C-alpha positions as CSV (number, residue, x, y, z in Angstrom):
1,X,-24.7,-2.5,-22.3
2,X,-26.2,0.8,-21.0
3,X,-26.5,-0.8,-17.6
4,X,-23.0,-1.0,-17.3
5,X,-22.2,2.5,-18.6
6,X,-24.6,3.7,-16.2
7,X,-23.2,2.2,-12.9
8,X,-19.3,3.1,-14.4
9,X,-20.5,7.0,-14.8
10,X,-22.6,7.0,-11.3
11,X,-20.4,5.1,-9.5
12,X,-21.1,7.5,-5.9
13,X,-24.8,6.6,-6.6
14,X,-24.1,2.9,-6.5
15,X,-21.5,2.8,-3.9
16,X,-24.4,4.9,-1.6
17,X,-27.2,2.7,-2.2
18,X,-25.1,0.0,-1.9
19,X,-24.6,1.0,1.9
20,X,-27.8,1.8,2.3
21,X,-28.8,-1.8,1.5
22,X,-25.7,-3.2,3.4
23,X,-25.7,-1.1,6.3
24,X,-29.3,-2.3,7.6
25,X,-28.5,-5.3,6.7
26,X,-25.3,-5.7,9.0
27,X,-27.6,-4.3,11.8
28,X,-30.5,-7.2,11.4
29,X,-27.8,-9.9,11.4
30,X,-25.7,-8.6,14.2
31,X,-29.1,-7.7,16.2
32,X,-30.2,-11.3,15.6
33,X,-27.0,-12.9,16.7
34,X,-26.8,-10.7,19.7
35,X,-30.4,-11.7,21.0
36,X,-29.4,-15.3,20.3
37,X,-26.3,-15.8,22.0
38,X,-28.2,-13.2,24.9
39,X,-30.8,-15.7,24.7
40,X,-28.6,-18.9,25.2
41,X,-26.2,-17.6,27.4
42,X,-29.5,-16.7,30.0
43,X,-31.3,-19.9,28.9
44,X,-27.7,-21.6,30.5
45,X,-27.6,-19.7,33.7
46,X,-31.2,-20.4,34.4
47,X,-30.0,-24.2,33.7
48,X,-28.0,-24.0,36.2
49,X,-29.8,-22.0,39.2
50,X,-32.5,-23.7,38.8
51,X,-30.6,-27.4,39.0
52,X,-29.1,-25.4,42.3
53,X,-32.6,-24.2,43.7
54,X,-33.7,-28.2,42.9
55,X,-30.4,-29.4,45.0
56,X,-31.4,-27.1,47.7
57,X,-35.0,-28.0,48.2
58,X,-33.7,-31.5,48.0
59,X,-31.8,-31.2,51.1
60,X,-34.9,-29.6,52.7
61,X,-37.3,-32.2,51.9
62,X,-34.8,-35.2,52.2
63,X,-35.7,-35.3,56.2
64,X,-39.6,-35.8,55.9
65,X,-39.7,-38.0,52.6
66,X,-41.8,-40.9,54.8
67,X,-44.3,-37.5,56.2
68,X,-46.1,-36.6,53.1
69,X,-48.0,-33.9,55.3
70,X,-45.2,-31.9,56.4
71,X,-43.7,-32.3,52.6
72,X,-46.8,-30.8,51.8
73,X,-46.0,-27.9,54.3
74,X,-42.6,-27.5,53.2
75,X,-43.8,-26.9,49.6
76,X,-46.4,-24.6,50.2
77,X,-44.0,-22.4,51.9
78,X,-41.2,-22.8,49.2
79,X,-43.9,-21.7,46.7
80,X,-45.0,-18.3,48.7
81,X,-41.2,-17.4,49.1
82,X,-40.0,-17.5,45.5
83,X,-43.1,-16.5,43.0
84,X,-41.3,-17.8,39.6
85,X,-41.9,-21.1,41.2
86,X,-45.0,-22.4,39.3
87,X,-44.9,-26.0,39.8
88,X,-43.5,-28.1,42.6
89,X,-44.4,-31.9,42.6
90,X,-42.9,-34.9,44.8
91,X,-43.2,-38.3,42.8
92,X,-42.1,-41.6,44.6
93,X,-41.9,-44.7,42.7
94,X,-45.0,-47.0,42.8
95,X,-43.8,-50.5,40.5
96,X,-43.8,-49.1,36.7
97,X,-45.3,-45.8,37.4
98,X,-44.7,-42.8,40.2
99,X,-47.2,-41.4,42.3
100,X,-47.7,-37.7,43.1
101,X,-47.4,-37.4,47.0
102,X,-47.2,-33.9,48.0
103,X,-47.8,-30.8,45.3
104,X,-49.2,-27.5,44.5
105,X,-51.9,-29.1,42.5
106,X,-53.3,-30.5,45.3
107,X,-56.1,-32.2,43.4
108,X,-53.4,-34.2,41.3
109,X,-52.0,-36.2,44.8
110,X,-52.2,-39.8,44.9
111,X,-52.2,-39.7,41.1
112,X,-50.2,-41.8,38.8
113,X,-47.7,-41.0,36.3
114,X,-45.1,-42.1,33.9
115,X,-44.1,-39.6,31.4
116,X,-40.6,-39.9,29.8
117,X,-39.6,-36.9,31.5
118,X,-39.8,-38.4,35.1
119,X,-38.5,-42.1,33.8
120,X,-35.1,-39.9,32.3
121,X,-35.1,-37.8,35.5
122,X,-35.3,-41.0,37.6
123,X,-32.0,-42.3,35.7
124,X,-30.0,-39.4,36.9
125,X,-27.3,-39.6,39.1
126,X,-28.6,-38.4,42.9
127,X,-28.2,-34.4,42.8
128,X,-27.4,-34.0,39.2
129,X,-31.0,-33.8,37.7
130,X,-32.2,-33.3,34.6
131,X,-33.7,-30.0,33.6
132,X,-35.6,-29.0,30.3
133,X,-37.2,-26.0,28.5
134,X,-40.5,-26.1,26.9
135,X,-43.4,-24.2,25.9
136,X,-45.8,-27.1,26.9
137,X,-45.6,-27.7,30.2
138,X,-48.7,-30.4,30.3
139,X,-47.1,-32.8,28.5
140,X,-44.2,-32.9,30.5
141,X,-45.6,-34.4,33.7
142,X,-49.2,-33.5,35.1
143,X,-51.8,-33.3,32.8
144,X,-53.5,-29.9,33.5
145,X,-56.6,-29.1,30.8
146,X,-57.3,-26.0,32.8
147,X,-53.7,-24.3,32.5
148,X,-53.7,-20.9,32.7
149,X,-50.6,-20.1,30.7
150,X,-50.2,-19.5,27.5
151,X,-49.0,-21.6,24.9
152,X,-46.0,-19.4,23.8
153,X,-44.7,-19.1,27.4
154,X,-41.6,-20.9,28.1
155,X,-41.1,-23.3,31.3
156,X,-37.8,-24.6,32.8
157,X,-38.6,-28.2,34.1
158,X,-36.3,-30.0,36.5
159,X,-36.6,-33.5,37.6
160,X,-34.2,-34.4,40.6
161,X,-33.6,-37.7,42.2
162,X,-33.5,-37.6,45.9
163,X,-32.3,-40.1,48.4
164,X,-33.0,-41.6,51.6
165,X,-31.5,-41.7,54.4
166,X,-30.2,-44.6,53.8
167,X,-28.4,-43.6,50.5
168,X,-30.8,-45.3,48.1
169,X,-33.3,-43.2,45.6
170,X,-36.4,-42.8,47.1
171,X,-38.2,-39.9,45.5
172,X,-38.0,-37.2,42.5
173,X,-38.5,-33.6,42.9
174,X,-39.7,-31.8,40.1
175,X,-39.7,-28.0,39.8
176,X,-41.7,-26.0,37.3
177,X,-40.4,-22.3,36.8
178,X,-41.6,-19.4,34.3
179,X,-39.1,-17.9,32.3
180,X,-41.7,-15.3,31.1
181,X,-39.6,-12.2,32.7
182,X,-36.4,-12.6,30.8
183,X,-38.2,-13.8,27.5
184,X,-40.2,-10.5,27.8
185,X,-36.9,-8.9,28.5
186,X,-35.5,-10.4,25.6
187,X,-38.6,-9.6,23.0
188,X,-38.6,-5.9,24.4
189,X,-34.6,-6.1,23.7
190,X,-35.1,-7.4,19.8
191,X,-38.2,-4.8,19.5
192,X,-35.9,-2.7,20.4
193,X,-33.1,-3.3,17.8
194,X,-35.8,-3.6,15.3
195,X,-36.7,-0.7,15.8
196,X,-33.4,1.0,15.4
197,X,-33.0,-0.7,12.4
198,X,-35.8,0.8,11.1
199,X,-35.3,4.2,11.9
200,X,-31.6,3.8,11.1
201,X,-32.7,2.7,7.3
202,X,-35.2,5.8,7.4
203,X,-32.2,8.5,7.7
204,X,-29.9,6.5,5.5
205,X,-32.6,7.0,2.7
206,X,-33.3,10.1,4.1
207,X,-29.6,11.1,3.9
208,X,-29.6,9.6,0.3
209,X,-32.5,11.6,-1.0
210,X,-31.3,14.8,0.4
211,X,-27.6,13.9,-0.7
212,X,-28.9,12.8,-4.6
213,X,-28.3,16.7,-5.8
214,X,-24.6,16.4,-4.0
215,X,-23.7,13.3,-6.2
216,X,-25.3,14.9,-9.5
217,X,-22.9,18.0,-8.5
218,X,-20.4,15.7,-8.0
219,X,-21.0,14.3,-11.6
220,X,-21.4,17.7,-12.8
221,X,-18.2,18.9,-11.1
222,X,-16.4,15.8,-13.0
223,X,-18.2,16.9,-16.7
224,X,-17.0,20.6,-15.6
225,X,-13.5,20.1,-15.2
226,X,-13.6,17.9,-18.4
227,X,-15.3,20.8,-20.3
228,X,-12.5,23.1,-18.5
229,X,-9.5,21.2,-19.7
230,X,-11.0,21.5,-23.4
231,X,-11.4,25.1,-23.1
232,X,-7.9,25.3,-21.9
233,X,-6.5,23.1,-24.5
234,X,-8.8,25.2,-27.3
235,X,-7.6,28.6,-25.9
236,X,-4.1,27.3,-25.9
237,X,-4.3,26.2,-29.3
238,X,-6.4,29.3,-30.9
239,X,-3.7,31.3,-29.0
240,X,-1.3,30.1,-31.1
241,X,-2.8,30.0,-34.3
242,X,-3.7,33.6,-34.0
243,X,-0.3,35.0,-33.3
244,X,1.2,34.1,-36.3
245,X,-1.8,36.1,-38.7
246,X,-2.0,38.7,-36.2
247,X,2.0,39.5,-36.5
248,X,1.4,38.8,-40.4
249,X,-1.3,41.4,-40.3
250,X,0.5,43.9,-38.5
251,X,3.5,43.2,-40.4
252,X,2.0,44.3,-44.0
253,X,0.3,47.3,-42.2
254,X,3.9,48.7,-41.4
255,X,4.9,48.1,-44.6
256,X,1.7,49.7,-46.7
257,X,2.3,52.3,-44.3
258,X,6.1,53.1,-45.1
259,X,5.3,53.2,-48.6
260,X,6.8,50.1,-49.9
261,X,4.4,49.0,-52.0
262,X,3.6,52.7,-53.2
263,X,2.5,56.0,-51.9
264,X,-0.8,56.5,-50.3
265,X,-2.7,59.4,-49.0
266,X,-3.2,60.7,-45.6
267,X,-6.8,59.5,-45.5
268,X,-5.7,56.0,-46.3
269,X,-2.5,56.1,-44.2
270,X,-4.9,57.4,-41.1
271,X,-7.2,54.2,-41.6
272,X,-4.0,51.7,-41.6
273,X,-2.7,53.4,-38.4
274,X,-6.6,53.1,-36.5
275,X,-6.7,49.3,-37.7
276,X,-2.5,48.7,-36.8
277,X,-3.7,50.0,-33.2
278,X,-6.9,47.3,-33.4
279,X,-4.5,45.1,-34.8
280,X,-1.7,45.8,-31.6
281,X,-5.0,45.3,-29.4
282,X,-5.8,41.5,-30.6
283,X,-1.8,40.7,-30.5
284,X,-2.0,41.7,-27.1
285,X,-5.3,39.9,-26.1
286,X,-4.1,36.9,-28.1
287,X,-0.8,37.5,-25.7
288,X,-2.7,37.4,-22.5
289,X,-4.9,34.6,-23.5
290,X,-1.3,32.5,-24.5
291,X,-0.2,33.3,-20.9
292,X,-3.4,32.5,-18.7
293,X,-3.5,28.9,-20.6
294,X,0.7,28.5,-19.9
295,X,-0.1,29.5,-16.1
296,X,-3.1,27.5,-15.9
297,X,-1.7,24.0,-17.3
298,X,1.8,25.2,-15.6
299,X,3.4,25.1,-18.8
300,X,4.9,28.6,-18.1
301,X,9.1,28.8,-17.6
302,X,10.4,31.0,-15.1
303,X,14.4,31.5,-15.3
304,X,15.2,32.7,-12.4
305,X,18.5,34.4,-12.0
306,X,20.2,36.7,-9.8
307,X,20.6,40.3,-11.4
308,X,20.4,43.9,-11.4
309,X,16.8,45.2,-11.7
310,X,17.6,48.7,-12.2
311,X,18.9,48.7,-15.8
312,X,15.3,46.7,-16.6
313,X,13.5,49.4,-14.9
314,X,15.0,52.0,-16.8
315,X,14.6,50.1,-19.8
316,X,10.8,49.5,-19.7
317,X,10.3,53.5,-18.6
318,X,12.2,54.1,-21.8
319,X,10.1,52.1,-23.8
320,X,6.4,53.4,-22.7
321,X,8.1,57.2,-22.6
322,X,6.7,57.9,-26.0
323,X,3.0,56.8,-24.6
324,X,3.5,59.2,-21.3
325,X,4.4,62.2,-23.5
326,X,1.2,61.5,-25.8
327,X,-0.7,62.3,-22.9
328,X,1.8,65.3,-21.5
329,X,2.3,62.9,-18.1
330,X,5.9,63.2,-16.2
331,X,7.2,59.7,-15.3
332,X,9.9,59.9,-12.8
333,X,11.9,57.0,-11.4
334,X,13.8,56.7,-8.2
335,X,15.9,54.1,-7.2
336,X,17.8,53.2,-3.6
337,X,20.9,51.8,-4.8
338,X,23.4,51.8,-8.2
339,X,22.6,48.4,-8.1
340,X,19.2,46.1,-6.7
341,X,19.9,42.4,-7.2
342,X,16.7,40.1,-7.1
343,X,16.5,36.5,-7.9
344,X,14.2,36.8,-11.1
345,X,13.3,35.9,-14.4
346,X,14.4,39.1,-16.2
347,X,11.5,38.5,-19.3
348,X,8.6,37.9,-16.8
349,X,10.0,41.0,-14.7
350,X,10.0,43.1,-17.5
351,X,6.7,42.0,-18.5
352,X,5.3,42.6,-14.9
353,X,6.5,46.4,-15.6
354,X,5.4,47.1,-18.5
355,X,2.0,46.1,-17.5
356,X,1.7,47.7,-14.4
357,X,3.9,51.1,-15.7
358,X,1.3,50.7,-19.0
359,X,-1.5,50.8,-16.5
360,X,-0.5,53.6,-14.9
361,X,0.0,55.8,-18.1
362,X,-3.0,54.2,-19.2
363,X,-5.5,55.6,-16.1
364,X,-3.4,58.8,-15.0
365,X,-5.0,61.7,-17.6
366,X,-2.8,64.3,-16.2
367,X,0.5,64.7,-13.9
368,X,2.6,61.8,-13.5
369,X,3.9,58.5,-13.3
370,X,6.8,57.6,-10.6
371,X,8.4,54.4,-10.0
372,X,10.7,53.8,-6.8
373,X,12.7,51.6,-5.4
374,X,13.2,50.6,-1.6
375,X,14.9,48.4,0.8
376,X,12.6,47.3,3.8
377,X,14.1,45.0,6.3
378,X,15.2,41.6,4.6
379,X,12.8,43.0,1.2
380,X,13.4,44.9,-1.6
381,X,10.1,46.7,-2.8
382,X,9.4,48.2,-6.1
383,X,6.6,50.6,-6.1
384,X,4.7,52.1,-9.1
385,X,2.5,55.5,-8.2
386,X,0.2,57.4,-10.5
387,X,-2.1,60.1,-10.0
388,X,-5.0,58.8,-11.8
389,X,-8.1,58.0,-11.7
390,X,-7.8,55.5,-9.1
391,X,-10.4,53.2,-7.4
392,X,-12.9,52.4,-4.6
393,X,-12.3,49.4,-2.0
394,X,-14.8,47.5,-3.7
395,X,-13.0,48.0,-6.8
396,X,-10.2,47.0,-5.3
397,X,-11.0,43.8,-4.3
398,X,-12.1,42.2,-7.4
399,X,-8.8,43.7,-9.1
400,X,-6.9,40.3,-9.3
401,X,-9.7,38.1,-10.6
402,X,-9.8,37.2,-14.4
403,X,-11.5,39.3,-17.1
404,X,-12.2,42.1,-14.6
405,X,-11.9,45.7,-15.1
406,X,-13.0,48.8,-13.3
407,X,-16.6,49.8,-15.0
408,X,-17.1,53.4,-14.6
409,X,-17.4,57.0,-16.9
410,X,-14.2,57.3,-16.6
411,X,-12.5,54.1,-18.0
412,X,-15.3,52.8,-20.3
413,X,-13.5,54.3,-23.3
414,X,-9.9,53.0,-22.1
415,X,-8.9,49.7,-24.0
416,X,-7.8,46.6,-21.8
417,X,-8.6,42.4,-21.4
418,X,-9.0,42.4,-17.8
419,X,-5.9,39.4,-17.9
420,X,-3.1,41.9,-17.1
421,X,-3.1,42.0,-13.3
422,X,-4.2,38.6,-12.9
423,X,-1.0,37.3,-15.1
424,X,0.9,40.2,-13.3
425,X,-0.1,38.7,-9.9
426,X,0.9,34.9,-10.7
427,X,4.3,35.8,-12.3
428,X,5.2,37.9,-9.1
429,X,4.2,34.9,-7.1
430,X,5.8,32.3,-9.1
431,X,8.8,34.3,-8.4
432,X,8.5,34.4,-4.8
433,X,7.2,38.0,-4.3
434,X,3.8,39.5,-3.6
435,X,1.8,42.0,-5.0
436,X,-0.1,44.9,-3.1
437,X,-2.6,47.8,-4.2
438,X,-3.4,51.1,-2.3
439,X,-5.8,53.2,-4.4
440,X,-8.2,56.8,-3.9
441,X,-10.7,57.8,-6.3
442,X,-9.5,60.6,-8.0
443,X,-6.1,60.7,-6.0
444,X,-4.4,57.9,-7.6
445,X,-3.0,54.4,-7.1
446,X,-0.2,52.5,-5.4
447,X,1.1,49.3,-6.9
448,X,3.5,47.8,-4.5
449,X,6.0,44.7,-5.3
450,X,7.8,42.7,-2.4
451,X,10.6,40.4,-3.3
452,X,13.4,39.0,-0.4
453,X,16.3,40.5,-0.9
454,X,18.7,37.4,-1.7
455,X,22.1,39.3,-0.9
456,X,20.8,39.2,3.1
């Protein structure tokens, strides 16, 4: 059971090991088959070549079958011209045996032989002949106890009947050639193939050892995805569950401050107001987490409709006016026309404006916040400018990262979750828009939303 579980959970590793074993095996089988086929093809070619050589020689010696001395001279000359010939003999029938009348091995001349090879060769049609390959040349025709050839060396032996001038079989021509050159070439090819196989196997093993960490990362990545999914589900559930009690807490605090449950003194009222502010921060965090969860799981609903954004801008500005007045800031609104029609989700667009204008107020200690709409080419721009603390170029690069907040002495006491701008960017893009930020430290920040003008 444990082995099955390991295979199931580590399919990539098992697959890689199977490849490591399979690829060299395929190469080995292919090399063996190719070498065998190559050798057989060469043997077949040499067989035809040796027979053809025998026929050519038989024609030369045919006219001199009765002149053994001349036959010997012809044999000596032919052997010198063709260095691959290691044996060249002419036999004539002598009762039930065959007598050697001319040969490269002059010591054997006039001896009688009766090997099965000579008998079979004599039975062949004239000029057809018999060709055999052997690793033991001595057992084919002539007994040579002092042979200089290796036991592993292969030889082609040809027995070819020769007719005399009357057209009858009169002799047997025996030619012996060494296939050492061809066999050495085939051997080198096979050895080279095995070297390639070994090298390939080593490379594959090295690749496996190097990529083992990648397999581990692959398994780890799968597990991280599972954990990430569980995290998203937990955040979604937790956000939903927290939303109700936080709303209830704020409701009861509001009732107590309003005196519904009896009069309270100023000190208790101040404490309750601070408690309400913290509960509000918690409510914002819960809403942000819920939005993040919905966006990441692609469960957020965007209901796009063609509508005028000017009333939405004025509504949001009015709702945030009191916060601006608390800091003695001026909020200005400059709209480029009476109506600015965009294809948007009004609730999500309002959420974007609240976040951007709220941030401008939050990070502006003095001066003003301005909301502007402009028409540029086929686009509508919504610009939120402030005279706040601004930020550096390095800080701007990470501005839309989740949970990122600009850290400085000026921002350490300003509350926030670091999720607002990430959510804003996602919502803008879901509605087909783009968001840009320009900022300078101690000068201010400008956030620009760009939406296509659908009326064009």
